[in-house]
C-alpha positions, 0 to 999 in steps of 0.5 A: 659258434653261437647263433647270436654271434653269427647274427651279429656278424651278418648284421655287420654287413650293412656298412655305412660309407667311410670317409674318403681322403681324396675324391674318387669321382672328381668334378669336371674341372679336377683331374686326373681320376686316380685308379685306386684312391687311398681310401675309397668307399666305391667298389671298382668293377674289376674282374680281378680279385682285389683284397683292398675293397674298403667298401665290402661286398653286398650283404648277400655275398658276405652272408654266404661267405660267413655261412660257408666259413662257420657252418660248413667248415674250413674244407668248403673254402680251402682245405689248407686254411683254418676256419678262424682266419678272418677275411681282410675286408672284415678286418679293414672294416673293423678298424675303419669303423672303430669296432674294438670287439671285432678287431680284438676277435680278429687279432685273436683268431689270427694269432691262433692261426699262426701258432703252429708257424715259426717266428719268421713265418708268423711275422710274414703271416701277420703282415700278409693278413694286415696288408692289402696285396694290390696297394700295400695299405695296412690296417693301421693306415686304414684306421688312420684314414678313418678317424673316429672316437676309437681310432687312438685305441685301435692304433694302440691295439695294432701297434701293441699286437705288432710289438708283441709278435715281433713285426712292429718295425715292418708293420709301422713302416710299411709303405704304399706300393700303389703307383699314385701313393707310393712311399706313403706310410702311416706317419704321413697319414697321421700328419695329414689327418692332424693327429699330433698325439698319434704322430707322437705315438708312431714316432715313439714306436719307431716310425721312420721320420725320413720316409719319402712319399714319391707317388704321382699324387705327391709329385703332380705335373699340373697344379690340380692333379695332387698335392705337392708338399716335399715328400717328407713328413717334416715338409708335410707338417710344415706345409699344412701348418702344424707347428707342434708336429714341426717342433716335435720332428725338429727336436728329434735327432733322427730327423734329416732336415736337409733331405731333398725330394725327387725335385731336389727340394728341401723343406724350405723349397716346399714351403716356398712352392706352396705359398700363395698370394694370400695374407693368411697363408703367407703368415704361417708359411713365413712363420714355419720357414723362420722356425725351421731355419732357426731351429736347424743345426745346419746353418747352410740349409737355405743355401742348398740348391734343388735340381734346377740350381735354385735356392729357396730365395731364388725359387721364390723369385722365379715363382713370383712369391712376393711376401716370402721373398720380402721376408728372406731379403729383409730377415734380421736376427739379433740372436748371436747364435743365429745372426749368421742367418740374417740378410739385413743388418741395421747399422744405426737409426735416428728417429724414422731414419735407419741405415741398413746393410743388405746382404748381396749374396745371390742378389747381384749379377756377379752371382750365378742365377742372381736374383736380379736376372731371375726377376728381370728376365722371367716373363712367366710371372706377372708381378715382376714390378712388385719384386723389383720394388723390394729392397735391396733390388730397388736401390741396387738398380738405381745405383747401377743406373747412376754409376754406369748405366746412364752414361752407357745409355747416353753414349748408345743414344748418340751413336744410334742418332749419328747412325740414323743421320748418316743413313739419311744423308746416304739415302738423300745424296744417292745417285739420281737420274743418269748418274752412275750407280757406284760413285765411290770415287772421292773425285766424283761430285759428293762421292766422298759422302757416299764413300764415308757414309757407306763404310760407316753404316756397313760397320754399324749395321754389321755390329748391330746384326751380330749383337742382336743376333746373339741376343735373339738366337744364341740365348737360353729359351727362357731369355728368348721368350723374354726378348719376344715378349717385353724387349722386341726392340732387339728384333727391330734393330736386327731387321734394320741391320739386315736391311742396311746390309742388303742395301749396301751389297745391292748398291755395290753390285749395281742392283737398282732395288737397293733403294727399297731396302735403304728406305725401309731401313731408314724409316725403321731406324728412326722409329727405333729411336723410341727405344731411348725414351726409356731413359726418361720416365715421362717419355718412357711411360708414353712410349709404353702406351704407344706400344701397348695400343699398337699391339693390343688394338691396332693389330686386331683392327688391321686384321679385321680391316684387311679382311673387309678390304680384300673381300670388298675389293675383289667384289667391286673389281669383279663388277666392272666391265672392260672399259678404256682408260680415262673412262669413269669406270677406270677407278675400280677396273682392277683389284689394286685400284679398287683397294686404293679407292676403298682405303680412301673411303675408309679415311673419308677421302673417297666418294660413293659416285655411281659407276654406270659401267658396272654390271649391276649398278645398284648392287655396286652402290649397295656394296660401297655403302655396306663397306663404309658402314663396316669400316668407316662407321664401325671399325674406326669408331670401335678402334678409337673407343678401344684405344681410349680404354687401353690407354686408361687401363695401361696408364696404371701399369705403364710405370711398372712396365717402364721400370722393367724395361729400364731394369732390363736395359741396365742388365744388358749394359752390364753384360756387355762390360768386360770383366775388369770394368764389371769388377770396378763398377760392382756395388756394395761394402765389404763387411764381416758379420762374424768370424770367418763370415765376410760379406758384400752388403749394400747400404740403404738409408730408409725413412719409415714414418709408420714403423720407427716408433716401434723400434726405439731401442738403442741400436748404436749410441752415436749413429753414423759410420766410420769415415776412415778406412779400416775402422770397424764397429762392434755388434751394431744390433745390441747394446755396448758391452765394455767388459766384453768388447775386446773378447766379443766382436761378432759383427764388424764393418770394414769399408774398402772404399769410403768415398764411394760408399758415401756417394752411393748412400741414398735416402 
């Protein structure tokens, strides 16, 4: 070996930093730190020998190694190894830095070393030399992780070498074995690096298109621990906005578009998952979603459920992705081959007014995991009101309210009002003084009132306790969270029912304390009548404000106030010496009387009269003044200010909260209906989209003043819909074709109940 060649090799030990794919040392807010990044230029401190050192050893170490290898001979290293076998770190360095000359030399030396081996042994030898033992990363992956001007040529050289020596399939489809990036191949890396030309080259050479990257980095438990993209190359290309790669993969017959990842998600689920509330990002997500859906030969791709039993549409509702959910619900495709993918069909349009049919599959409550239930009961998202404003959810709720919910709501209000009236009468006409405690005989004075009243309230209270107990204790955990967060009237109704039952049983067994339970139940019962304000918009919004003020401001005030009241009450009661009743000091002689006096001071009804019998009169007066300043001056005024601020802030959200409350009420009433009534009150029209494709659709008339002039093409020559049962329409989305009318009828609408459809139509 020449001295010039050795000098050049020694010079190559002054390495520059490789570009890294993921941060090796994250900042304080990012976690976790992966033990072995895909491509790191930080040498890890490990006593074990690692063959995947991307940043090579120090120049002195490499110099000594080369001197021993090339000057001392092969026996100085290992008598069984030849001197021409290149170290892996130098091979990885050559491909990462784009050193074509060194790469060719290393490949030639490796070929010479394997000349004496069998064909299978040579292939195993090449894979061993080209692959990191501790991570499974190949020099092909290393080249793709460090893109430079020579990367394309280096990839071609490596693939050609592997093909010539018969291990191309093993080499190109080699997977990461390291836990964090397990399953990732060169194709995944090429897509992530946005190298469409190299992606084409890899696919042409036989790269596996349906490989799945299942490492922890690709299935993060928390948002900032990695990047979820659905594990497959197609999902990665779609989630990173690479339409050319998506088209390339979709056109390949070997691509399995319906493949599901570890979570059961398809590529459509992955797109929904990575969508954010960003207009720019949502635009390409929707574009990718639409492209894949239209291009896929399997037209049921969107109906595939993940491990949680959710389709992409249901997942969008579960995660609060408004834009993509709006696209799915209002998707209208006029091409004949893809019309089956439409969820909206425009029947007719006249100026700015259009009449559309929205598909109710997986939307109405008659479906499992219906969209309505997911949105209404999902308290994990903050934009439920935005989702409920989408069509057909908005009009579906309005129609349910008008068709049956408002009547059930009114009946429930009458029963609750009657229940509270009877409870009040029973409380007022109770036995007093020396009267017997159980006057249940009709011959007794007003005994019939007690008899009938007690029977009525015990029946109503038992029904309420069972009904609300089922809602609170026997529902799914997700529903329980929604009960505790935005429907706490269920808890109040349950408490009132328990108090009523306790009072009745105490009354029957002659326990005089029944009156305490009865009075509490009566007060809570009338307060619970606020529940029925949600039937009226103005009162409902006012009730929402009251609830928010109580929960946000009053409870905080009471917590701090009770601390002050307790502390100062104990202190003042302790300063009073023993005195006889009737003396001036009796006002603060005990803790209970001190609490009452301090409360009077808080509301301005007390006084700061000096207590002469206190042990330290000056200290006593100082404590009173301090208490007045802290409570009457500070806390009360702060409470008033906070309440005003809360009302101003909540006034903008109260209508949304009220609509959510009413939507929940509608679904609760619908749940309580027997099956035969549910079927009778089911909304929608039966329509046939194409052959063997029958759907239930909801007709909605919409007025769009800003969009109608962009859609003036002929939808139907004579707008309107059939008023006779059994009459059907031709395709409403294209112009009439008289010649093909009898032979081509891909879209028909068959009205089963025309009168109901007419009544339900809203503009």
